[in-house]
ChimeraX commands (.cxc) that place a marker at each C-alpha (Angstrom):
marker #1 position 145.12,170.54,81.09 radius 0.5
marker #1 position 142.43,169.31,79.19 radius 0.5
marker #1 position 144.38,167.57,76.12 radius 0.5
marker #1 position 146.09,166.05,79.26 radius 0.5
marker #1 position 143.17,164.95,80.79 radius 0.5
marker #1 position 141.76,163.47,77.38 radius 0.5
marker #1 position 145.09,161.85,76.55 radius 0.5
marker #1 position 144.74,159.95,80.15 radius 0.5
marker #1 position 140.99,158.58,79.86 radius 0.5
marker #1 position 142.17,157.24,76.65 radius 0.5
marker #1 position 145.18,155.60,77.76 radius 0.5
marker #1 position 142.82,154.31,81.05 radius 0.5
marker #1 position 140.35,153.43,78.56 radius 0.5
marker #1 position 142.78,151.59,76.38 radius 0.5
marker #1 position 143.94,149.62,79.56 radius 0.5
marker #1 position 140.81,148.65,80.61 radius 0.5
marker #1 position 139.55,147.58,76.59 radius 0.5
marker #1 position 142.78,145.00,76.93 radius 0.5
marker #1 position 142.08,144.34,80.53 radius 0.5
marker #1 position 138.50,143.33,79.47 radius 0.5
marker #1 position 140.00,141.53,76.15 radius 0.5
marker #1 position 142.26,139.28,78.43 radius 0.5
marker #1 position 139.48,138.17,80.90 radius 0.5
marker #1 position 139.26,133.97,80.83 radius 0.5
marker #1 position 135.34,132.75,79.88 radius 0.5
marker #1 position 134.39,130.48,82.15 radius 0.5
marker #1 position 130.75,129.83,81.14 radius 0.5
marker #1 position 128.06,130.89,78.01 radius 0.5
marker #1 position 129.38,134.60,78.44 radius 0.5
marker #1 position 130.89,134.68,81.80 radius 0.5
marker #1 position 134.12,136.39,82.05 radius 0.5
marker #1 position 136.70,135.94,84.75 radius 0.5
marker #1 position 136.53,139.31,86.32 radius 0.5
marker #1 position 132.74,140.66,85.94 radius 0.5
marker #1 position 131.14,142.94,87.99 radius 0.5
marker #1 position 128.29,141.81,89.38 radius 0.5
marker #1 position 126.42,144.04,86.86 radius 0.5
marker #1 position 127.97,142.56,83.97 radius 0.5
marker #1 position 127.39,139.54,84.91 radius 0.5
marker #1 position 124.00,140.05,85.48 radius 0.5
marker #1 position 123.40,141.40,81.66 radius 0.5
marker #1 position 125.40,138.33,80.17 radius 0.5
marker #1 position 122.92,136.32,82.35 radius 0.5
marker #1 position 119.55,137.99,81.21 radius 0.5
marker #1 position 120.23,136.65,77.46 radius 0.5
marker #1 position 120.94,132.55,78.71 radius 0.5
marker #1 position 117.95,130.85,77.61 radius 0.5
marker #1 position 115.22,129.61,80.68 radius 0.5
marker #1 position 116.64,132.83,83.00 radius 0.5
marker #1 position 113.61,134.87,83.80 radius 0.5
marker #1 position 115.05,137.56,85.86 radius 0.5
marker #1 position 118.36,138.49,87.27 radius 0.5
marker #1 position 118.84,141.04,90.31 radius 0.5
marker #1 position 121.89,142.29,91.84 radius 0.5
marker #1 position 121.99,142.50,96.03 radius 0.5
marker #1 position 124.38,144.55,97.48 radius 0.5
marker #1 position 125.61,142.96,100.60 radius 0.5
marker #1 position 127.67,143.12,103.55 radius 0.5
marker #1 position 130.23,140.82,101.85 radius 0.5
marker #1 position 129.75,141.94,98.14 radius 0.5
marker #1 position 127.10,142.02,95.76 radius 0.5
marker #1 position 124.93,138.78,94.99 radius 0.5
marker #1 position 122.64,137.92,92.27 radius 0.5
marker #1 position 119.33,136.52,92.22 radius 0.5
marker #1 position 118.70,134.35,89.67 radius 0.5
marker #1 position 114.97,133.15,88.38 radius 0.5
marker #1 position 113.73,130.67,85.77 radius 0.5
marker #1 position 111.23,130.36,83.43 radius 0.5
marker #1 position 111.53,126.79,84.14 radius 0.5
marker #1 position 112.61,125.01,87.55 radius 0.5
marker #1 position 115.89,126.12,86.13 radius 0.5
marker #1 position 117.88,125.83,82.71 radius 0.5
marker #1 position 117.72,122.78,81.61 radius 0.5
marker #1 position 120.46,120.75,80.94 radius 0.5
marker #1 position 120.38,116.61,79.95 radius 0.5
marker #1 position 117.41,116.68,81.59 radius 0.5
marker #1 position 117.94,118.23,84.66 radius 0.5
marker #1 position 117.33,121.82,85.65 radius 0.5
marker #1 position 120.27,123.65,87.17 radius 0.5
marker #1 position 120.45,126.84,88.99 radius 0.5
marker #1 position 123.39,129.12,88.27 radius 0.5
marker #1 position 125.59,130.35,91.05 radius 0.5
marker #1 position 128.25,132.85,90.56 radius 0.5
marker #1 position 131.08,133.37,92.89 radius 0.5
marker #1 position 132.69,136.78,93.74 radius 0.5
marker #1 position 135.48,137.80,95.36 radius 0.5
marker #1 position 136.11,141.49,95.86 radius 0.5
marker #1 position 133.04,142.18,93.47 radius 0.5
marker #1 position 134.41,140.76,90.94 radius 0.5
marker #1 position 133.38,137.10,89.39 radius 0.5
marker #1 position 135.88,134.67,90.19 radius 0.5
marker #1 position 134.19,131.28,88.80 radius 0.5
marker #1 position 130.60,130.05,87.73 radius 0.5
marker #1 position 128.81,126.70,89.21 radius 0.5
marker #1 position 125.63,124.94,87.98 radius 0.5
marker #1 position 123.65,122.77,90.62 radius 0.5
marker #1 position 120.65,120.28,90.36 radius 0.5
marker #1 position 119.67,117.38,92.32 radius 0.5
marker #1 position 117.57,114.36,91.66 radius 0.5
marker #1 position 117.29,110.81,93.11 radius 0.5
marker #1 position 120.40,108.97,93.22 radius 0.5
marker #1 position 119.76,106.53,90.26 radius 0.5
marker #1 position 118.96,109.14,87.93 radius 0.5
marker #1 position 121.82,111.99,88.66 radius 0.5
marker #1 position 124.07,109.03,88.34 radius 0.5
marker #1 position 123.15,108.26,84.99 radius 0.5
marker #1 position 123.12,111.95,84.30 radius 0.5
marker #1 position 126.33,112.33,85.64 radius 0.5
marker #1 position 127.99,110.04,83.53 radius 0.5
marker #1 position 126.55,111.81,80.23 radius 0.5
marker #1 position 127.38,115.44,81.22 radius 0.5
marker #1 position 131.00,113.41,81.54 radius 0.5
marker #1 position 130.88,112.08,77.97 radius 0.5
marker #1 position 129.87,115.71,76.61 radius 0.5
marker #1 position 132.48,117.62,78.82 radius 0.5
marker #1 position 134.95,115.12,77.56 radius 0.5
marker #1 position 133.80,115.83,73.86 radius 0.5
marker #1 position 134.53,119.38,74.59 radius 0.5
marker #1 position 137.50,119.74,76.32 radius 0.5
marker #1 position 138.85,116.28,76.42 radius 0.5
marker #1 position 138.95,113.60,78.83 radius 0.5
marker #1 position 139.11,114.18,82.43 radius 0.5
marker #1 position 140.50,112.89,85.68 radius 0.5
marker #1 position 138.39,110.89,87.87 radius 0.5
marker #1 position 138.78,110.58,91.83 radius 0.5
marker #1 position 136.58,108.68,93.86 radius 0.5
marker #1 position 136.21,110.03,97.69 radius 0.5
marker #1 position 135.31,107.51,99.98 radius 0.5
marker #1 position 135.81,107.10,103.76 radius 0.5
marker #1 position 137.82,104.84,106.05 radius 0.5
marker #1 position 135.40,102.15,105.55 radius 0.5
marker #1 position 135.08,102.44,101.81 radius 0.5
marker #1 position 131.83,104.88,101.48 radius 0.5
marker #1 position 131.36,106.95,98.56 radius 0.5
marker #1 position 131.35,110.53,99.43 radius 0.5
marker #1 position 131.69,111.78,96.13 radius 0.5
marker #1 position 133.18,111.51,92.35 radius 0.5
marker #1 position 134.54,114.45,90.29 radius 0.5
marker #1 position 136.11,114.77,87.43 radius 0.5
marker #1 position 138.37,117.52,86.79 radius 0.5
marker #1 position 139.24,118.57,83.15 radius 0.5
marker #1 position 141.92,120.96,83.02 radius 0.5
marker #1 position 141.73,122.83,79.92 radius 0.5
marker #1 position 143.35,126.27,78.35 radius 0.5
marker #1 position 141.94,128.60,79.84 radius 0.5
marker #1 position 139.01,127.28,82.05 radius 0.5
marker #1 position 139.26,124.25,84.50 radius 0.5
marker #1 position 135.83,122.25,84.49 radius 0.5
marker #1 position 135.25,120.09,87.44 radius 0.5
marker #1 position 132.11,117.49,87.91 radius 0.5
marker #1 position 131.27,116.28,90.71 radius 0.5
marker #1 position 128.69,114.25,91.72 radius 0.5
marker #1 position 127.98,113.83,96.21 radius 0.5
marker #1 position 125.39,111.56,97.15 radius 0.5
marker #1 position 123.07,112.70,99.93 radius 0.5
marker #1 position 122.02,110.17,102.57 radius 0.5
marker #1 position 119.52,107.55,102.70 radius 0.5
marker #1 position 116.27,109.45,104.88 radius 0.5
marker #1 position 115.90,107.98,108.15 radius 0.5
marker #1 position 112.93,107.70,110.72 radius 0.5
marker #1 position 113.06,108.48,114.39 radius 0.5
marker #1 position 110.90,106.58,116.54 radius 0.5
marker #1 position 109.91,106.89,120.14 radius 0.5
marker #1 position 110.38,110.79,120.69 radius 0.5
marker #1 position 107.83,112.67,122.88 radius 0.5
marker #1 position 107.18,116.57,123.56 radius 0.5
marker #1 position 108.83,118.87,121.52 radius 0.5
marker #1 position 111.38,116.20,120.46 radius 0.5
marker #1 position 108.59,114.34,119.37 radius 0.5
marker #1 position 107.24,117.10,117.00 radius 0.5
marker #1 position 110.10,117.78,115.92 radius 0.5
marker #1 position 110.94,113.74,114.89 radius 0.5
marker #1 position 107.31,113.84,113.44 radius 0.5
marker #1 position 108.03,116.38,111.06 radius 0.5
marker #1 position 111.58,114.66,109.72 radius 0.5
marker #1 position 109.57,111.73,109.09 radius 0.5
marker #1 position 107.47,113.25,107.54 radius 0.5
marker #1 position 110.35,114.89,105.12 radius 0.5
marker #1 position 112.16,111.16,104.84 radius 0.5
marker #1 position 108.69,110.03,103.85 radius 0.5
marker #1 position 108.30,112.28,100.92 radius 0.5
marker #1 position 111.88,111.42,99.77 radius 0.5
marker #1 position 111.27,108.07,99.91 radius 0.5
marker #1 position 107.95,108.65,97.52 radius 0.5
marker #1 position 109.86,111.13,95.38 radius 0.5
marker #1 position 112.38,108.56,94.94 radius 0.5
marker #1 position 110.97,105.10,96.21 radius 0.5
marker #1 position 113.48,102.90,93.32 radius 0.5
marker #1 position 116.80,104.66,95.98 radius 0.5
marker #1 position 114.78,104.81,99.07 radius 0.5
marker #1 position 114.80,108.47,99.00 radius 0.5
marker #1 position 118.49,108.52,98.27 radius 0.5
marker #1 position 119.59,111.73,96.32 radius 0.5
marker #1 position 122.60,113.53,94.71 radius 0.5
marker #1 position 124.00,116.62,94.02 radius 0.5
marker #1 position 125.40,117.40,90.17 radius 0.5
marker #1 position 127.69,120.17,90.26 radius 0.5
marker #1 position 129.70,121.58,87.42 radius 0.5
marker #1 position 132.31,124.73,88.23 radius 0.5
marker #1 position 134.31,126.63,86.01 radius 0.5
marker #1 position 137.25,128.04,86.40 radius 0.5
marker #1 position 140.31,129.74,85.50 radius 0.5
marker #1 position 142.72,127.25,84.91 radius 0.5
marker #1 position 145.76,129.28,85.48 radius 0.5
marker #1 position 144.83,130.24,89.12 radius 0.5
marker #1 position 142.89,127.22,90.12 radius 0.5
marker #1 position 146.44,125.63,89.29 radius 0.5
marker #1 position 148.57,127.64,91.68 radius 0.5
marker #1 position 145.67,127.60,94.06 radius 0.5
marker #1 position 146.32,123.85,94.06 radius 0.5
marker #1 position 150.03,123.83,94.16 radius 0.5
marker #1 position 149.72,126.51,97.05 radius 0.5
marker #1 position 147.73,123.48,99.12 radius 0.5
marker #1 position 150.09,121.09,97.93 radius 0.5
marker #1 position 153.39,123.23,99.12 radius 0.5
marker #1 position 151.51,123.20,102.54 radius 0.5
marker #1 position 150.61,120.18,103.23 radius 0.5
marker #1 position 153.92,119.28,102.57 radius 0.5
marker #1 position 155.41,121.74,104.57 radius 0.5
marker #1 position 153.02,120.63,107.66 radius 0.5
marker #1 position 154.08,117.02,107.09 radius 0.5
marker #1 position 157.75,118.24,107.33 radius 0.5
marker #1 position 157.47,119.80,110.37 radius 0.5
marker #1 position 155.31,116.51,111.79 radius 0.5
marker #1 position 158.15,114.62,110.63 radius 0.5
marker #1 position 160.65,117.10,112.69 radius 0.5
marker #1 position 158.69,117.09,116.24 radius 0.5
marker #1 position 159.18,113.13,116.06 radius 0.5
marker link #1:1,2 radius 0.2
marker link #1:2,3 radius 0.2
marker link #1:3,4 radius 0.2
marker link #1:4,5 radius 0.2
marker link #1:5,6 radius 0.2
marker link #1:6,7 radius 0.2
marker link #1:7,8 radius 0.2
marker link #1:8,9 radius 0.2
marker link #1:9,10 radius 0.2
marker link #1:10,11 radius 0.2
marker link #1:11,12 radius 0.2
marker link #1:12,13 radius 0.2
marker link #1:13,14 radius 0.2
marker link #1:14,15 radius 0.2
marker link #1:15,16 radius 0.2
marker link #1:16,17 radius 0.2
marker link #1:17,18 radius 0.2
marker link #1:18,19 radius 0.2
marker link #1:19,20 radius 0.2
marker link #1:20,21 radius 0.2
marker link #1:21,22 radius 0.2
marker link #1:22,23 radius 0.2
marker link #1:23,24 radius 0.2
marker link #1:24,25 radius 0.2
marker link #1:25,26 radius 0.2
marker link #1:26,27 radius 0.2
marker link #1:27,28 radius 0.2
marker link #1:28,29 radius 0.2
marker link #1:29,30 radius 0.2
marker link #1:30,31 radius 0.2
marker link #1:31,32 radius 0.2
marker link #1:32,33 radius 0.2
marker link #1:33,34 radius 0.2
marker link #1:34,35 radius 0.2
marker link #1:35,36 radius 0.2
marker link #1:36,37 radius 0.2
marker link #1:37,38 radius 0.2
marker link #1:38,39 radius 0.2
marker link #1:39,40 radius 0.2
marker link #1:40,41 radius 0.2
marker link #1:41,42 radius 0.2
marker link #1:42,43 radius 0.2
marker link #1:43,44 radius 0.2
marker link #1:44,45 radius 0.2
marker link #1:45,46 radius 0.2
marker link #1:46,47 radius 0.2
marker link #1:47,48 radius 0.2
marker link #1:48,49 radius 0.2
marker link #1:49,50 radius 0.2
marker link #1:50,51 radius 0.2
marker link #1:51,52 radius 0.2
marker link #1:52,53 radius 0.2
marker link #1:53,54 radius 0.2
marker link #1:54,55 radius 0.2
marker link #1:55,56 radius 0.2
marker link #1:56,57 radius 0.2
marker link #1:57,58 radius 0.2
marker link #1:58,59 radius 0.2
marker link #1:59,60 radius 0.2
marker link #1:60,61 radius 0.2
marker link #1:61,62 radius 0.2
marker link #1:62,63 radius 0.2
marker link #1:63,64 radius 0.2
marker link #1:64,65 radius 0.2
marker link #1:65,66 radius 0.2
marker link #1:66,67 radius 0.2
marker link #1:67,68 radius 0.2
marker link #1:68,69 radius 0.2
marker link #1:69,70 radius 0.2
marker link #1:70,71 radius 0.2
marker link #1:71,72 radius 0.2
marker link #1:72,73 radius 0.2
marker link #1:73,74 radius 0.2
marker link #1:74,75 radius 0.2
marker link #1:75,76 radius 0.2
marker link #1:76,77 radius 0.2
marker link #1:77,78 radius 0.2
marker link #1:78,79 radius 0.2
marker link #1:79,80 radius 0.2
marker link #1:80,81 radius 0.2
marker link #1:81,82 radius 0.2
marker link #1:82,83 radius 0.2
marker link #1:83,84 radius 0.2
marker link #1:84,85 radius 0.2
marker link #1:85,86 radius 0.2
marker link #1:86,87 radius 0.2
marker link #1:87,88 radius 0.2
marker link #1:88,89 radius 0.2
marker link #1:89,90 radius 0.2
marker link #1:90,91 radius 0.2
marker link #1:91,92 radius 0.2
marker link #1:92,93 radius 0.2
marker link #1:93,94 radius 0.2
marker link #1:94,95 radius 0.2
marker link #1:95,96 radius 0.2
marker link #1:96,97 radius 0.2
marker link #1:97,98 radius 0.2
marker link #1:98,99 radius 0.2
marker link #1:99,100 radius 0.2
marker link #1:100,101 radius 0.2
marker link #1:101,102 radius 0.2
marker link #1:102,103 radius 0.2
marker link #1:103,104 radius 0.2
marker link #1:104,105 radius 0.2
marker link #1:105,106 radius 0.2
marker link #1:106,107 radius 0.2
marker link #1:107,108 radius 0.2
marker link #1:108,109 radius 0.2
marker link #1:109,110 radius 0.2
marker link #1:110,111 radius 0.2
marker link #1:111,112 radius 0.2
marker link #1:112,113 radius 0.2
marker link #1:113,114 radius 0.2
marker link #1:114,115 radius 0.2
marker link #1:115,116 radius 0.2
marker link #1:116,117 radius 0.2
marker link #1:117,118 radius 0.2
marker link #1:118,119 radius 0.2
marker link #1:119,120 radius 0.2
marker link #1:120,121 radius 0.2
marker link #1:121,122 radius 0.2
marker link #1:122,123 radius 0.2
marker link #1:123,124 radius 0.2
marker link #1:124,125 radius 0.2
marker link #1:125,126 radius 0.2
marker link #1:126,127 radius 0.2
marker link #1:127,128 radius 0.2
marker link #1:128,129 radius 0.2
marker link #1:129,130 radius 0.2
marker link #1:130,131 radius 0.2
marker link #1:131,132 radius 0.2
marker link #1:132,133 radius 0.2
marker link #1:133,134 radius 0.2
marker link #1:134,135 radius 0.2
marker link #1:135,136 radius 0.2
marker link #1:136,137 radius 0.2
marker link #1:137,138 radius 0.2
marker link #1:138,139 radius 0.2
marker link #1:139,140 radius 0.2
marker link #1:140,141 radius 0.2
marker link #1:141,142 radius 0.2
marker link #1:142,143 radius 0.2
marker link #1:143,144 radius 0.2
marker link #1:144,145 radius 0.2
marker link #1:145,146 radius 0.2
marker link #1:146,147 radius 0.2
marker link #1:147,148 radius 0.2
marker link #1:148,149 radius 0.2
marker link #1:149,150 radius 0.2
marker link #1:150,151 radius 0.2
marker link #1:151,152 radius 0.2
marker link #1:152,153 radius 0.2
marker link #1:153,154 radius 0.2
marker link #1:154,155 radius 0.2
marker link #1:155,156 radius 0.2
marker link #1:156,157 radius 0.2
marker link #1:157,158 radius 0.2
marker link #1:158,159 radius 0.2
marker link #1:159,160 radius 0.2
marker link #1:160,161 radius 0.2
marker link #1:161,162 radius 0.2
marker link #1:162,163 radius 0.2
marker link #1:163,164 radius 0.2
marker link #1:164,165 radius 0.2
marker link #1:165,166 radius 0.2
marker link #1:166,167 radius 0.2
marker link #1:167,168 radius 0.2
marker link #1:168,169 radius 0.2
marker link #1:169,170 radius 0.2
marker link #1:170,171 radius 0.2
marker link #1:171,172 radius 0.2
marker link #1:172,173 radius 0.2
marker link #1:173,174 radius 0.2
marker link #1:174,175 radius 0.2
marker link #1:175,176 radius 0.2
marker link #1:176,177 radius 0.2
marker link #1:177,178 radius 0.2
marker link #1:178,179 radius 0.2
marker link #1:179,180 radius 0.2
marker link #1:180,181 radius 0.2
marker link #1:181,182 radius 0.2
marker link #1:182,183 radius 0.2
marker link #1:183,184 radius 0.2
marker link #1:184,185 radius 0.2
marker link #1:185,186 radius 0.2
marker link #1:186,187 radius 0.2
marker link #1:187,188 radius 0.2
marker link #1:188,189 radius 0.2
marker link #1:189,190 radius 0.2
marker link #1:190,191 radius 0.2
marker link #1:191,192 radius 0.2
marker link #1:192,193 radius 0.2
marker link #1:193,194 radius 0.2
marker link #1:194,195 radius 0.2
marker link #1:195,196 radius 0.2
marker link #1:196,197 radius 0.2
marker link #1:197,198 radius 0.2
marker link #1:198,199 radius 0.2
marker link #1:199,200 radius 0.2
marker link #1:200,201 radius 0.2
marker link #1:201,202 radius 0.2
marker link #1:202,203 radius 0.2
marker link #1:203,204 radius 0.2
marker link #1:204,205 radius 0.2
marker link #1:205,206 radius 0.2
marker link #1:206,207 radius 0.2
marker link #1:207,208 radius 0.2
marker link #1:208,209 radius 0.2
marker link #1:209,210 radius 0.2
marker link #1:210,211 radius 0.2
marker link #1:211,212 radius 0.2
marker link #1:212,213 radius 0.2
marker link #1:213,214 radius 0.2
marker link #1:214,215 radius 0.2
marker link #1:215,216 radius 0.2
marker link #1:216,217 radius 0.2
marker link #1:217,218 radius 0.2
marker link #1:218,219 radius 0.2
marker link #1:219,220 radius 0.2
marker link #1:220,221 radius 0.2
marker link #1:221,222 radius 0.2
marker link #1:222,223 radius 0.2
marker link #1:223,224 radius 0.2
marker link #1:224,225 radius 0.2
marker link #1:225,226 radius 0.2
marker link #1:226,227 radius 0.2
marker link #1:227,228 radius 0.2
view
């Protein structure tokens, strides 16, 4: 009986080792399928990370990450690390930063060049409104086995509210103070800032999700066509 248990344990350990070895590397030493505890251990070795704490929640574990500065430094900007978990397993990693629009646009181009050197040329897409206002720029690097998404999303230009009174006036005063602070921080951009995000995913899984979404959209169009 003991011998059978030892054999079963050896088989289980071997299969777990094989599964771990087949994990897709996402960013740094983070790999798809890691538990929160495994991801925390990996992140503690990243330069610029101070502490990593695993916090349970109703939707699954999350990581609380603190930094020695404002974040990990990449090309002159501090980035926060945002691991994404599903069913308590790591599915992706996002790096996020915010800067004045002009500076963020420059840094975006720098990151795009660096990612192209590492992963090969990407595919650039511009998301705009119907009146051609820019919503975001995205570059996709569909490498094997990792897919990398680089996204620049401009924020809105701060606006002042005038003429409000009472409680609405108090809220307007807070908003105006925040707008003034943004303009002071980014005077050349009228206070407008932008978010930069780099996302690392399993390319095969991402491709399957994209294909399923495209198929669903095509099916929806076909259903709508048949209603006419």
